[in-house]
C-alpha positions as CSV (number, residue, x, y, z in Angstrom):
1,M,0.0,0.0,0.0
2,K,1.3,3.4,-0.9
3,I,1.1,5.8,2.1
4,W,2.4,8.9,0.3
5,E,3.3,10.2,-3.1
6,E,6.0,12.7,-1.8
7,Y,8.0,12.8,1.4
8,L,9.5,16.2,2.2
9,I,12.0,16.9,4.9
10,V,12.0,20.6,6.2
11,E,14.7,22.1,8.3
12,S,13.2,25.4,9.5
13,L,9.9,26.9,10.5
14,E,9.9,29.0,7.3
15,Q,10.2,25.9,5.2
16,A,7.4,24.2,7.2
17,K,5.2,27.3,6.7
18,N,5.8,27.2,2.9
19,S,5.3,23.4,2.6
20,I,1.6,23.5,3.4
21,L,0.0,26.8,2.4
22,D,-3.6,25.8,2.2
23,P,-5.6,24.4,5.1
24,I,-7.3,21.9,2.7
25,D,-4.0,20.8,1.1
26,T,-3.7,17.0,0.9
27,S,-0.4,17.2,2.8
28,H,0.3,16.4,6.5
29,F,3.0,17.2,9.0
30,I,4.7,14.2,10.5
31,A,7.2,13.7,13.3
32,G,7.3,10.2,14.9
33,G,4.4,8.9,12.8
34,T,3.8,6.0,15.2
35,D,0.0,6.6,15.1
36,L,-0.4,8.3,11.7
37,L,1.3,5.6,9.5
38,L,-0.4,2.8,11.3
39,E,-3.8,4.3,10.8
40,I,-3.1,4.7,7.1
41,Q,-1.9,1.1,6.8
42,Q,-5.0,-0.1,8.6
43,G,-7.3,1.9,6.3
44,R,-8.6,4.2,9.0
45,R,-7.1,7.2,7.3
46,D,-6.6,8.0,3.6
47,P,-3.1,8.2,2.2
48,Y,-1.6,11.6,1.8
49,H,-0.1,13.2,-1.3
50,R,2.7,14.6,0.7
51,L,4.1,14.0,4.2
52,V,6.2,16.9,5.6
53,D,8.8,15.6,8.1
54,V,9.5,18.3,10.8
55,N,12.1,16.4,12.8
56,Q,15.0,18.5,11.6
57,I,13.5,21.8,12.7
58,P,15.7,22.9,15.7
59,E,12.8,24.6,17.6
60,L,10.8,21.4,17.7
61,R,13.8,19.5,19.2
62,N,14.4,21.9,22.1
63,L,14.0,20.8,25.7
64,I,15.0,23.8,27.8
65,S,14.1,25.8,30.8
66,G,13.8,29.6,31.2
67,D,13.2,31.7,34.3
68,K,9.5,30.9,34.6
69,T,8.7,28.1,32.1
70,M,10.1,24.9,30.6
71,F,9.7,24.3,26.9
72,I,9.3,20.8,25.5
73,G,9.6,20.7,21.7
74,A,6.9,18.9,19.8
75,A,9.4,16.6,18.0
76,V,11.4,15.5,21.1
77,P,11.2,11.7,21.3
78,V,9.2,10.7,24.4
79,S,12.0,8.4,25.5
80,I,14.2,11.5,26.0
81,I,11.3,13.4,27.8
82,T,10.9,10.4,30.2
83,K,14.5,10.4,31.2
84,S,15.1,14.2,31.3
85,E,16.2,15.5,34.7
86,L,14.6,18.8,33.7
87,V,11.2,17.3,33.1
88,M,11.4,15.2,36.2
89,K,12.2,18.3,38.2
90,N,9.4,20.5,36.7
91,A,6.7,18.1,35.7
92,M,7.0,14.5,37.0
93,A,3.6,13.7,35.8
94,I,4.8,14.2,32.2
95,S,7.9,12.1,32.7
96,E,5.7,9.3,34.1
97,A,3.1,9.5,31.4
98,T,5.6,9.5,28.5
99,G,7.3,6.5,30.0
100,L,4.2,4.5,29.5
101,I,3.6,5.4,25.8
102,G,3.9,2.2,23.7
103,G,7.0,0.1,24.1
104,P,10.7,1.1,24.0
105,Q,10.9,1.1,20.2
106,V,7.8,3.3,19.9
107,R,9.1,5.7,22.6
108,N,12.3,6.2,20.7
109,V,10.4,7.8,17.8
110,A,7.0,8.9,19.2
111,T,6.6,12.6,20.1
112,L,4.6,14.6,22.5
113,G,3.4,16.8,19.6
114,G,2.1,13.7,17.9
115,N,0.4,12.4,21.1
116,V,-1.5,15.7,21.3
117,A,-2.2,16.1,17.6
118,H,-3.7,12.5,17.5
119,A,-6.1,13.7,20.2
120,L,-7.2,10.3,21.6
121,P,-9.2,11.0,24.8
122,A,-6.9,8.7,26.9
123,A,-3.5,9.7,25.4
124,D,-1.1,9.5,28.3
125,G,1.1,12.5,27.4
126,M,-1.9,14.7,26.5
127,I,-3.6,13.9,29.9
128,A,-0.5,14.9,31.8
129,L,-0.1,18.1,29.8
130,V,-3.6,19.1,30.8
131,A,-2.9,18.5,34.5
132,M,0.2,20.6,34.2
133,D,-1.9,23.4,32.6
134,A,0.4,23.4,29.5
135,T,0.3,26.0,26.8
136,A,0.9,24.9,23.2
137,T,3.1,27.0,20.9
138,I,1.7,26.9,17.4
139,L,2.9,28.1,14.0
140,A,-0.3,29.5,12.4
141,N,-0.4,31.5,9.2
142,G,3.2,32.3,9.5
143,I,2.8,33.6,13.1
144,I,3.9,31.9,16.3
145,E,1.2,32.0,18.9
146,D,0.4,30.4,22.3
147,R,-2.9,28.5,22.9
148,P,-4.2,26.8,26.1
149,I,-3.8,23.1,25.8
150,L,-7.6,22.4,26.1
151,S,-8.4,24.7,23.2
152,L,-6.8,22.3,20.8
153,F,-9.3,19.5,21.0
154,K,-12.6,19.1,19.1
155,G,-13.5,15.4,19.4
156,P,-12.0,11.9,19.5
157,G,-9.0,11.9,17.1
158,E,-9.8,15.5,16.0
159,T,-8.2,18.8,16.9
160,T,-9.1,22.4,16.2
161,L,-5.8,22.8,14.4
162,Q,-5.9,23.6,10.7
163,N,-4.0,21.3,8.4
164,N,-1.4,24.0,7.8
165,E,-0.9,24.7,11.5
166,L,2.1,23.1,13.3
167,I,2.6,22.5,17.0
168,I,6.1,23.8,17.8
169,G,6.1,22.7,21.5
170,F,4.7,23.1,24.9
171,L,5.3,25.5,27.8
172,I,4.9,24.3,31.3
173,N,5.5,26.5,34.4
174,N,8.7,25.6,36.3
175,H,8.3,23.7,39.5
176,Q,7.9,25.8,42.6
177,P,8.4,24.8,46.3
178,C,5.3,23.0,47.7
179,E,4.1,21.8,44.3
180,G,4.0,18.2,43.1
181,S,2.5,16.1,40.3
182,A,2.0,12.5,39.5
183,F,0.6,10.2,36.8
184,R,-0.6,6.6,36.9
185,R,-2.7,4.4,34.6
186,I,-4.4,1.1,34.6
187,M,-3.9,-1.0,31.5
188,R,-4.0,-4.4,30.0
189,P,-1.0,-6.7,30.9
190,Q,0.8,-6.2,27.6
191,G,1.1,-2.5,28.5
192,V,1.3,-1.1,24.9
193,A,-2.4,-0.5,24.3
194,L,-4.5,2.6,25.3
195,P,-5.2,2.6,29.0
196,I,-8.4,1.4,30.6
197,L,-8.1,4.5,32.7
198,N,-5.4,7.0,33.5
199,C,-5.1,9.9,35.9
200,A,-2.8,12.9,36.3
201,V,-2.8,15.3,39.3
202,W,-1.0,18.5,40.1
203,I,-1.1,19.9,43.6
204,K,0.1,23.1,45.3
205,R,0.1,23.0,49.1
206,T,0.2,25.6,51.9
207,H,1.1,23.9,55.2
208,E,-1.4,21.0,55.5
209,F,-3.9,22.5,53.1
210,I,-4.4,22.0,49.3
211,E,-4.1,25.5,48.0
212,D,-4.7,24.5,44.4
213,I,-5.2,21.2,42.5
214,R,-5.8,20.0,38.9
215,I,-7.2,16.5,38.3
216,V,-7.5,14.9,34.9
217,F,-8.9,11.4,34.0
218,G,-8.6,9.8,30.6
219,P,-10.8,8.9,28.9
220,S,-13.6,11.0,30.5
221,G,-15.4,12.2,27.4
222,P,-14.8,12.9,23.7
223,V,-12.1,15.5,24.6
224,P,-9.8,15.8,27.6
225,S,-11.2,17.8,30.5
226,R,-10.4,18.5,34.1
227,A,-12.4,16.9,36.9
228,I,-13.6,20.3,38.1
229,G,-16.2,18.9,40.5
230,V,-13.7,16.6,42.2
231,E,-11.2,19.4,42.4
232,M,-13.7,21.6,44.2
233,E,-14.0,19.1,47.0
234,L,-10.3,19.4,47.7
235,R,-9.2,22.9,46.8
236,G,-8.7,25.0,49.9
237,K,-9.3,22.0,52.2
238,E,-7.0,20.3,54.6
239,F,-5.3,17.2,53.2
240,C,-6.8,14.3,55.1
241,D,-8.5,11.0,54.4
242,E,-12.0,12.4,55.2
243,N,-11.7,15.2,52.6
244,L,-10.2,12.8,50.0
245,D,-13.1,10.4,50.6
246,I,-15.6,13.2,49.8
247,A,-13.7,14.0,46.6
248,I,-13.7,10.4,45.6
249,D,-17.5,10.2,46.2
250,A,-17.8,13.2,43.8
251,I,-16.4,11.2,40.9
252,R,-19.6,9.4,40.1
253,S,-21.7,12.6,40.0
254,T,-19.3,14.9,38.2
255,V,-17.1,12.8,35.9
256,K,-18.5,11.1,32.8
257,F,-17.0,7.7,32.0
258,R,-18.3,5.7,29.1
259,T,-18.4,2.0,28.2
260,S,-15.8,0.9,25.6
261,Q,-16.3,-2.4,24.0
262,R,-12.6,-3.0,23.7
263,R,-11.5,-1.9,27.1
264,A,-14.0,-1.5,29.9
265,T,-17.5,-0.6,31.0
266,A,-18.3,2.7,32.6
267,D,-19.1,1.0,35.9
268,Y,-15.8,-0.6,36.0
269,R,-14.0,2.7,35.2
270,Y,-15.9,4.3,38.1
271,E,-14.6,1.6,40.4
272,L,-11.1,2.0,39.2
273,A,-11.2,5.8,39.4
274,E,-11.8,5.7,43.1
275,D,-8.6,3.8,43.9
276,L,-6.6,5.5,41.1
277,L,-7.4,9.0,42.4
278,R,-6.5,8.1,45.9
279,L,-3.2,6.7,44.7
280,V,-2.2,9.6,42.5
281,V,-3.3,12.4,44.8
282,N,-1.3,10.9,47.7
283,L,1.7,10.5,45.5
284,A,1.5,14.1,44.2
285,W,1.0,15.4,47.8
286,E,4.1,13.5,49.0
287,R,6.1,15.2,46.2
288,T,5.1,18.6,47.5
289,M,7.3,17.9,50.4
290,E,10.3,16.8,48.4
291,K,13.2,19.2,47.6
292,N,14.2,17.3,44.5
293,V,11.4,15.4,42.8
294,S,13.7,13.9,40.2
295,K,15.0,11.4,42.7
């Protein structure tokens, strides 16, 4: 089966901008291609006239930290993100999530940009980025702009990005004292399929109180979303088993899980979510007390 007619390698943002000028062009940006190529081979997506390889663009390969934010380039292989001391220091949830994407061979080529662009509701890296309140840096109509991560999603496997728009990378606030994050998932034994359920949590503490918190389950709807109702039961409250129990009770009334024929029923996901939330919240809370979360 022929997946493309032309394969173009671009080495700059300017070349990328000029490679796909029309939003309805039958071309497509590609980095790792671990999802895209498989879907074309399986007939779930039509072949493209041209694939535009963005792996050689320096900005998309950056993994750097500034005074206030860390930048993860959209084409950085997730195996590098997982092992990065910088990522473990500033966003342990992202390190843990990317370490569970596929197997070792997949992680060596898969990218965080592709994980987001594929927009599956349970994509591990994407769920962690939402919990870390990431901002996506986008090349759109020749202009570089920043967009909230949640603004990128339209439906399962569908983003709000135009075909000629390119994700350059993601900005995440640098770790501050008394903050912590964590990610865990429940999956089938082979560990390379989409999760039955995953959960990412970010916490900021003040003494023994949860000053702020972000909680994300995947999948919990057609697009990723925060568990706002659950967060409300913990934000501003003392960290204790009683308040955590109240938050766990709120899952069933405020989070929408669905039945998946291939993975799990909604009822089973609700059961799993209770234990998973307790585990991840406790782990993130423990990390708010650690001076160096990368160890």
